[in-house]
C-alpha positions as CSV (number, residue, x, y, z in Angstrom):
1,X,22.5,-88.2,-23.5
2,X,20.2,-86.0,-22.7
3,X,20.2,-84.0,-19.2
4,X,17.0,-85.9,-18.1
5,X,19.0,-89.1,-18.6
6,X,22.2,-87.7,-16.7
7,X,19.8,-86.9,-13.9
8,X,18.0,-90.1,-13.6
9,X,21.3,-91.8,-13.5
10,X,23.0,-90.0,-11.0
11,X,19.8,-90.3,-8.6
12,X,19.6,-94.0,-9.3
13,X,23.1,-94.6,-8.5
14,X,23.2,-92.4,-5.3
15,X,19.8,-94.2,-4.2
16,X,21.7,-97.7,-4.8
17,X,25.0,-96.6,-3.0
18,X,23.0,-95.3,0.0
19,X,20.7,-98.3,0.1
20,X,24.3,-100.4,0.5
21,X,25.9,-97.9,3.2
22,X,22.6,-96.7,5.1
23,X,19.2,-98.6,4.9
24,X,17.9,-100.5,2.1
25,X,14.6,-98.3,2.2
26,X,16.9,-96.1,-0.6
27,X,16.8,-99.2,-2.8
28,X,13.3,-99.7,-2.5
29,X,12.9,-96.1,-3.8
30,X,15.0,-96.7,-6.4
31,X,12.9,-99.5,-7.5
32,X,9.8,-97.7,-7.5
33,X,11.0,-94.8,-9.5
34,X,12.1,-97.1,-12.4
35,X,8.4,-98.3,-12.5
36,X,7.3,-94.5,-12.7
37,X,10.0,-92.7,-14.8
38,X,10.5,-96.0,-17.3
39,X,13.7,-94.9,-18.5
40,X,13.7,-97.6,-21.5
41,X,10.2,-96.4,-22.6
42,X,10.7,-92.6,-22.5
43,X,12.2,-90.5,-25.4
44,X,15.2,-89.6,-22.8
45,X,16.2,-93.1,-22.5
46,X,16.5,-94.2,-25.8
47,X,20.3,-95.4,-26.6
48,X,22.5,-97.1,-24.4
49,X,20.2,-96.4,-21.3
50,X,17.4,-98.7,-22.8
51,X,19.7,-102.1,-22.7
52,X,19.7,-101.9,-18.8
53,X,17.2,-103.9,-16.5
54,X,15.9,-101.1,-14.6
55,X,13.5,-103.0,-12.2
56,X,16.2,-105.9,-11.9
57,X,19.0,-103.9,-10.7
58,X,17.7,-101.9,-7.7
59,X,15.7,-105.3,-6.9
60,X,18.8,-107.1,-6.3
61,X,20.5,-103.9,-4.8
62,X,17.7,-103.8,-1.9
63,X,17.9,-107.6,-1.4
64,X,21.6,-107.4,-0.7
65,X,21.1,-104.3,1.3
66,X,18.5,-106.0,3.5
67,X,20.7,-109.1,4.3
68,X,23.7,-106.3,5.0
69,X,21.1,-104.4,7.4
70,X,19.7,-107.5,8.9
71,X,20.0,-106.3,12.3
72,X,18.5,-103.1,11.6
73,X,15.7,-103.6,9.0
74,X,12.3,-104.9,10.0
75,X,11.2,-108.7,10.4
76,X,9.9,-109.8,7.2
77,X,6.3,-109.7,8.7
78,X,5.1,-110.8,5.4
79,X,6.3,-114.2,6.0
80,X,3.7,-114.4,8.8
81,X,0.7,-112.6,7.0
82,X,-2.3,-114.5,5.2
83,X,-1.9,-112.2,1.8
84,X,1.6,-113.3,1.2
85,X,0.8,-117.1,1.5
86,X,-2.0,-116.4,-0.4
87,X,0.2,-114.7,-3.1
88,X,2.6,-118.0,-3.0
89,X,-0.6,-120.0,-3.6
90,X,-1.6,-118.2,-6.5
91,X,1.9,-118.2,-8.0
92,X,1.9,-122.3,-7.3
93,X,-1.3,-122.8,-9.0
94,X,0.0,-120.7,-12.0
95,X,2.9,-122.9,-12.1
96,X,0.8,-125.9,-12.0
97,X,-1.2,-124.6,-14.9
98,X,1.7,-124.2,-17.3
99,X,1.2,-127.8,-18.2
100,X,-2.0,-127.1,-19.8
101,X,-2.4,-123.1,-20.5
102,X,-3.7,-122.2,-24.0
103,X,-1.3,-119.4,-24.3
104,X,2.1,-120.3,-22.9
105,X,3.9,-117.2,-23.6
106,X,1.3,-115.2,-22.0
107,X,1.1,-117.6,-19.1
108,X,5.0,-117.6,-18.6
109,X,5.1,-113.8,-18.3
110,X,2.4,-113.8,-15.8
111,X,4.1,-116.2,-13.7
112,X,7.3,-114.4,-14.0
113,X,5.8,-110.9,-13.0
114,X,3.9,-112.6,-9.6
115,X,7.4,-114.1,-8.8
116,X,8.5,-110.5,-8.8
117,X,5.6,-109.7,-6.6
118,X,6.3,-112.1,-4.2
119,X,9.9,-110.4,-3.7
120,X,8.2,-107.0,-4.0
121,X,6.1,-107.7,-1.0
122,X,9.2,-108.9,0.8
123,X,10.8,-105.9,-0.1
124,X,8.3,-103.6,1.2
125,X,8.0,-105.6,4.5
126,X,11.5,-105.5,5.1
127,X,12.7,-102.4,4.1
128,X,9.6,-99.9,5.7
129,X,10.4,-100.4,9.6
130,X,9.5,-97.0,10.6
131,X,6.7,-94.4,10.1
132,X,9.5,-92.0,8.7
133,X,10.1,-94.9,5.8
134,X,6.3,-95.4,5.8
135,X,5.7,-91.8,4.8
136,X,8.7,-91.5,2.4
137,X,7.5,-94.5,0.5
138,X,3.9,-92.4,0.2
139,X,6.3,-89.6,-0.9
140,X,7.5,-91.6,-3.6
141,X,4.2,-92.3,-4.9
142,X,3.2,-88.8,-4.9
143,X,6.5,-88.1,-6.8
144,X,6.0,-90.5,-9.7
145,X,2.4,-89.7,-10.2
146,X,3.4,-86.1,-10.4
147,X,5.9,-87.3,-13.2
148,X,3.0,-89.0,-15.2
149,X,0.8,-86.0,-14.9
150,X,3.5,-83.8,-16.0
151,X,4.2,-85.8,-19.1
152,X,0.3,-85.2,-19.7
153,X,0.2,-81.9,-18.8
154,X,3.4,-81.2,-21.3
155,X,2.3,-83.9,-24.1
156,X,-1.4,-84.0,-24.3
157,X,-2.5,-82.8,-28.0
158,X,-6.3,-83.8,-27.6
159,X,-8.1,-87.3,-27.4
160,X,-7.3,-89.7,-24.6
161,X,-3.9,-89.5,-23.4
162,X,-1.9,-92.6,-23.5
163,X,1.6,-91.9,-23.5
164,X,2.9,-92.3,-19.9
165,X,5.5,-94.7,-21.3
166,X,5.9,-98.5,-22.5
167,X,5.5,-99.6,-18.9
168,X,3.0,-100.9,-16.7
169,X,1.3,-97.4,-16.7
170,X,1.4,-96.8,-20.8
171,X,-2.2,-97.7,-21.2
172,X,-5.0,-94.8,-20.6
173,X,-7.0,-96.7,-17.9
174,X,-3.7,-98.1,-16.3
175,X,-2.4,-94.6,-16.2
176,X,-5.4,-93.0,-14.7
177,X,-5.7,-95.5,-11.6
178,X,-2.1,-94.7,-10.6
179,X,-2.9,-91.1,-11.2
180,X,-6.1,-91.7,-8.9
181,X,-3.8,-93.4,-6.6
182,X,-1.3,-90.7,-6.5
183,X,-3.9,-87.9,-5.9
184,X,-5.3,-90.0,-2.9
185,X,-1.7,-90.0,-1.2
186,X,-1.0,-86.3,-1.8
187,X,-4.4,-85.7,-0.1
188,X,-3.4,-87.8,2.6
189,X,-0.1,-86.0,3.2
190,X,-1.8,-82.9,2.6
191,X,-4.3,-83.5,5.2
192,X,-1.4,-84.3,7.8
193,X,0.8,-81.4,6.8
194,X,1.9,-78.1,8.1
195,X,1.8,-75.0,5.6
196,X,4.9,-75.9,4.1
197,X,4.2,-79.4,3.2
198,X,0.7,-78.2,1.6
199,X,2.3,-75.7,-0.3
200,X,5.0,-77.9,-1.8
201,X,1.8,-80.6,-2.5
202,X,-0.4,-78.0,-4.3
203,X,1.5,-77.9,-7.8
204,X,1.6,-82.1,-7.8
205,X,-1.9,-82.3,-6.6
206,X,-3.1,-79.9,-9.7
207,X,-1.2,-81.6,-12.1
208,X,-2.3,-84.8,-11.1
209,X,-5.9,-84.3,-11.3
210,X,-5.5,-82.8,-14.6
211,X,-3.5,-86.0,-15.8
212,X,-6.7,-87.9,-14.6
213,X,-8.8,-85.7,-16.8
214,X,-6.6,-85.9,-19.8
215,X,-7.0,-89.9,-19.7
216,X,-10.8,-89.5,-20.0
217,X,-11.0,-93.1,-18.5
218,X,-14.5,-93.8,-17.0
219,X,-12.9,-96.5,-14.7
220,X,-10.5,-93.7,-13.3
221,X,-13.3,-91.5,-12.7
222,X,-15.6,-93.9,-10.8
223,X,-12.5,-95.1,-8.9
224,X,-11.6,-91.6,-7.9
225,X,-15.3,-90.9,-6.9
226,X,-15.3,-94.1,-4.6
227,X,-12.0,-92.9,-3.1
228,X,-13.5,-89.8,-2.2
229,X,-16.4,-91.3,-0.4
230,X,-14.3,-94.1,1.1
231,X,-11.7,-91.0,2.4
232,X,-14.3,-89.6,3.9
233,X,-15.9,-92.6,5.7
234,X,-12.5,-93.6,7.1
235,X,-11.4,-89.9,8.2
236,X,-10.5,-89.7,12.0
237,X,-13.7,-88.2,13.6
238,X,-11.8,-85.3,14.9
239,X,-10.8,-84.1,11.3
240,X,-13.7,-85.1,9.6
241,X,-14.7,-81.4,9.0
242,X,-11.6,-80.8,7.6
243,X,-11.3,-83.7,5.2
244,X,-15.0,-82.8,4.1
245,X,-13.7,-79.0,3.4
246,X,-10.9,-80.4,1.5
247,X,-12.9,-83.0,-0.3
248,X,-15.1,-80.2,-1.7
249,X,-12.3,-78.0,-2.7
250,X,-10.8,-80.9,-4.4
251,X,-14.2,-81.6,-6.4
252,X,-14.0,-77.9,-7.3
253,X,-10.3,-78.1,-8.7
254,X,-11.5,-81.3,-10.6
255,X,-14.5,-79.5,-12.3
256,X,-12.3,-76.6,-13.1
257,X,-9.9,-78.7,-15.2
258,X,-12.6,-81.0,-17.1
259,X,-14.1,-80.4,-20.6
260,X,-17.3,-80.7,-22.5
261,X,-15.4,-83.6,-24.2
262,X,-14.6,-85.3,-20.9
263,X,-18.1,-85.2,-19.4
264,X,-19.7,-86.3,-22.6
265,X,-17.5,-89.4,-22.2
266,X,-18.4,-90.0,-18.6
267,X,-22.4,-89.9,-19.4
268,X,-21.9,-92.8,-21.2
269,X,-21.5,-94.9,-18.0
270,X,-25.5,-94.4,-17.8
271,X,-26.0,-96.5,-20.7
272,X,-24.3,-99.9,-18.6
273,X,-22.6,-101.1,-21.8
274,X,-25.4,-101.3,-23.8
275,X,-24.9,-101.4,-27.7
276,X,-26.1,-98.0,-29.1
277,X,-25.2,-96.8,-32.6
278,X,-22.5,-94.1,-32.6
279,X,-21.8,-93.7,-28.8
280,X,-18.9,-95.6,-27.1
281,X,-20.6,-97.2,-24.3
282,X,-17.7,-99.7,-23.5
283,X,-20.3,-101.9,-25.5
284,X,-21.2,-105.6,-24.9
285,X,-19.3,-105.7,-21.4
286,X,-22.5,-107.8,-20.0
287,X,-22.1,-109.9,-23.2
288,X,-18.6,-110.7,-22.5
289,X,-19.0,-111.3,-18.9
290,X,-21.4,-113.8,-19.9
291,X,-19.2,-115.5,-22.4
292,X,-16.6,-115.6,-19.6
293,X,-18.8,-117.5,-17.5
294,X,-19.6,-119.8,-19.9
295,X,-15.5,-120.4,-20.7
296,X,-15.5,-120.9,-17.1
297,X,-18.1,-123.6,-16.8
298,X,-16.2,-125.3,-19.4
299,X,-12.6,-124.9,-17.7
300,X,-13.6,-124.9,-14.1
301,X,-10.0,-125.1,-13.1
302,X,-8.8,-122.1,-15.6
303,X,-7.0,-122.1,-19.0
304,X,-4.1,-120.1,-18.3
305,X,-3.2,-116.2,-18.8
306,X,-5.2,-114.3,-21.5
307,X,-7.7,-117.3,-22.0
308,X,-10.7,-114.9,-22.5
309,X,-8.8,-113.4,-25.4
310,X,-7.8,-116.9,-27.1
311,X,-11.3,-118.2,-26.9
312,X,-13.6,-115.1,-27.3
313,X,-13.7,-115.8,-31.0
314,X,-15.6,-119.1,-30.0
315,X,-17.9,-117.4,-27.0
316,X,-18.1,-113.8,-27.6
317,X,-20.5,-112.2,-30.2
318,X,-18.9,-111.3,-33.4
319,X,-20.0,-107.7,-33.2
320,X,-17.9,-107.3,-30.1
321,X,-14.7,-109.0,-31.4
322,X,-11.9,-106.5,-32.4
323,X,-12.0,-105.7,-35.9
324,X,-15.1,-107.9,-36.4
325,X,-15.0,-111.4,-37.3
326,X,-12.1,-113.6,-37.2
327,X,-10.6,-110.9,-34.2
328,X,-10.4,-111.4,-30.4
329,X,-11.6,-109.6,-27.3
330,X,-9.8,-109.2,-24.2
331,X,-11.4,-109.2,-20.6
332,X,-12.7,-106.2,-18.9
333,X,-13.0,-107.6,-15.3
334,X,-10.3,-108.7,-12.8
335,X,-12.4,-110.8,-11.1
336,X,-13.8,-112.7,-14.4
337,X,-10.2,-112.9,-15.7
338,X,-8.9,-114.7,-12.4
339,X,-12.0,-116.9,-12.7
340,X,-11.4,-117.6,-16.3
341,X,-7.6,-117.9,-16.4
342,X,-7.0,-119.7,-13.0
343,X,-10.5,-121.1,-12.5
344,X,-12.1,-121.8,-8.9
345,X,-8.6,-121.3,-7.1
346,X,-8.3,-117.9,-8.8
347,X,-11.8,-116.9,-7.9
348,X,-11.1,-118.1,-4.7
349,X,-7.8,-116.1,-4.0
350,X,-9.4,-112.7,-5.3
351,X,-12.2,-112.9,-3.0
352,X,-10.0,-113.9,0.1
353,X,-8.1,-111.0,-0.6
354,X,-11.2,-108.5,-0.6
355,X,-12.1,-110.3,2.6
356,X,-8.8,-110.0,4.1
357,X,-8.7,-106.2,3.1
358,X,-12.0,-105.5,4.7
359,X,-11.0,-106.9,8.0
360,X,-7.7,-105.6,8.3
361,X,-9.2,-102.2,7.6
362,X,-12.0,-102.5,10.0
363,X,-9.2,-103.9,12.8
364,X,-7.1,-100.9,12.0
365,X,-10.2,-98.4,12.3
366,X,-11.2,-99.7,15.6
367,X,-7.9,-99.3,17.1
368,X,-6.8,-95.9,15.8
369,X,-10.5,-94.2,16.3
370,X,-9.2,-91.9,18.8
371,X,-6.3,-90.8,17.5
372,X,-5.3,-88.3,15.0
373,X,-1.4,-88.9,14.2
374,X,0.5,-90.3,11.4
375,X,-1.0,-94.0,11.6
376,X,-4.7,-92.5,11.8
377,X,-4.4,-89.9,8.9
378,X,-2.5,-92.1,6.6
379,X,-5.4,-95.4,7.0
380,X,-8.0,-93.2,5.2
381,X,-5.8,-93.0,2.2
382,X,-4.7,-96.7,2.4
383,X,-8.6,-97.7,2.1
384,X,-9.5,-94.8,-0.5
385,X,-6.5,-96.6,-2.4
386,X,-7.9,-100.2,-1.8
387,X,-11.4,-99.1,-2.8
388,X,-10.2,-97.4,-5.7
389,X,-8.4,-100.6,-6.9
390,X,-11.4,-102.7,-6.3
391,X,-13.8,-100.2,-8.3
392,X,-11.4,-100.3,-11.1
393,X,-11.0,-104.3,-11.2
394,X,-14.9,-104.0,-12.3
395,X,-14.3,-102.5,-15.9
396,X,-10.2,-103.3,-16.3
397,X,-8.4,-106.4,-16.1
398,X,-5.8,-105.7,-13.8
399,X,-4.3,-109.2,-12.9
400,X,-0.6,-107.6,-13.1
401,X,-1.3,-104.5,-11.3
402,X,1.6,-103.9,-9.1
403,X,0.1,-101.0,-6.9
404,X,-2.2,-103.9,-5.7
405,X,0.6,-105.8,-4.2
406,X,2.4,-102.5,-3.0
407,X,-0.4,-101.1,-0.7
408,X,-1.3,-104.8,0.2
409,X,2.1,-104.7,1.5
410,X,1.5,-101.2,3.2
411,X,-1.5,-102.5,5.0
412,X,0.5,-105.4,6.3
413,X,3.2,-102.8,7.5
414,X,0.9,-100.5,9.1
415,X,-0.5,-103.3,11.4
416,X,3.0,-104.3,12.3
417,X,4.1,-100.9,13.3
418,X,0.7,-100.1,15.2
419,X,1.5,-103.3,17.0
420,X,5.1,-102.5,17.6
421,X,3.7,-98.9,19.1
422,X,1.6,-100.5,21.2
423,X,4.3,-103.2,22.7
424,X,6.4,-100.0,23.3
425,X,3.5,-98.0,24.6
426,X,2.8,-100.7,27.5
427,X,6.6,-101.1,28.0
428,X,7.1,-97.7,29.1
429,X,3.8,-97.7,31.3
430,X,5.2,-100.6,33.2
431,X,9.0,-98.9,33.3
432,X,7.9,-95.5,34.2
433,X,5.9,-93.9,36.9
434,X,2.3,-92.8,36.3
435,X,1.4,-89.4,35.1
436,X,-1.5,-87.7,36.3
437,X,-3.0,-87.0,32.8
438,X,-5.7,-88.7,30.8
439,X,-4.6,-87.2,27.8
440,X,-1.5,-89.3,27.5
441,X,-2.5,-92.5,28.7
442,X,-1.6,-95.4,26.4
443,X,-4.6,-97.4,24.6
444,X,-4.2,-100.9,23.3
445,X,-2.5,-99.2,20.2
446,X,-0.5,-97.0,21.5
447,X,-0.6,-93.4,23.1
448,X,-3.4,-91.1,22.6
449,X,-2.0,-87.8,21.4
450,X,-4.2,-84.9,21.7
451,X,-1.8,-82.8,19.5
452,X,-1.9,-83.7,15.7
453,X,0.5,-85.1,13.7
454,X,3.6,-85.4,15.5
455,X,5.5,-86.6,12.5
456,X,5.5,-83.9,10.6
């Protein structure tokens, strides 16, 4: 057994024990680590370590720990949120579709994954019961993304890097999106950190950015670009000059890491998927979208998971089928996948999630516009991640993207913790004598703190 495997096993066992004896947040951390480090898919996990259900074990430990520490953990606020019940409705509809799904195996796998996502949403809501736990979860994403970036840094040998492991991040586009998310979160922590935090974050930021470049992913590039603009838009007013400066520095860093081959591929975006000989433009995307619409017209209630792939020989022009005539072609758009696979209910649920995200971000922005503490600092990062995922949805099928569930859960938790802070501030205002200072007066969502980032 390799040294890496031993270190992972020790850390994994320690986190599970801490979850039971101290707080379930450690179990949630072990669960996230299994997804990023993917012990069964890496060379250091070969042998007996591959036989373990690495996602299943920490999830069970976390749920048990949540039960044991019920009085110390947060209320399961996910049960009172719209997105959670939207997820429940989606799972219920997928279960109903099982009777007519064209690919029963893929459909059963989709159903299993989304049942797990329901549990993950509850885990996030129940485990993250303080801003310190919120910050810890963000650091877990940075560490995981740093590991993915390190894999590409040490193993990249040209072309598009796809060696992130056999898990959900193994494919180049999916790996690029996870790296973009990690870079956004690292930037959030960097913005609010002191010099020690910033010094620690500099190497991971460089490695993660380099990993994005090695994927040569057009969807990853557009997601990163959209997240950069979103971060600046949602940044607190008092910090916008700093955010603008750091954004410019990030662009310079990214440009220094890119190559001619990278930009040659990015330039094909301007062709909008046109069929050009000798140029990889992502050809036929519009034709595939049109074919998916025709499939939807014939199956308004959906035809199950991977329906586009199954019916592509009948609807997609032969020149766009993988391998030519007789081949198949998968979907490259998340909304169209849900519309084709789950029909009208799937399309409505996707759009409803987008609407909820917009409303949640807008409410949080209004509530925190005069603050510059951790809740206000982290909001631009959450907004940038959700926008990055939405942009990537336009070019890749991410119906099984777990990061979406994580950050929806974080938005729910963010709103709950802000509301809790506001309630505590109101109680303090009632029980404590008035203070002759406008700087510490509580607003509707908590006290205004003139000194930045007391959470560091």
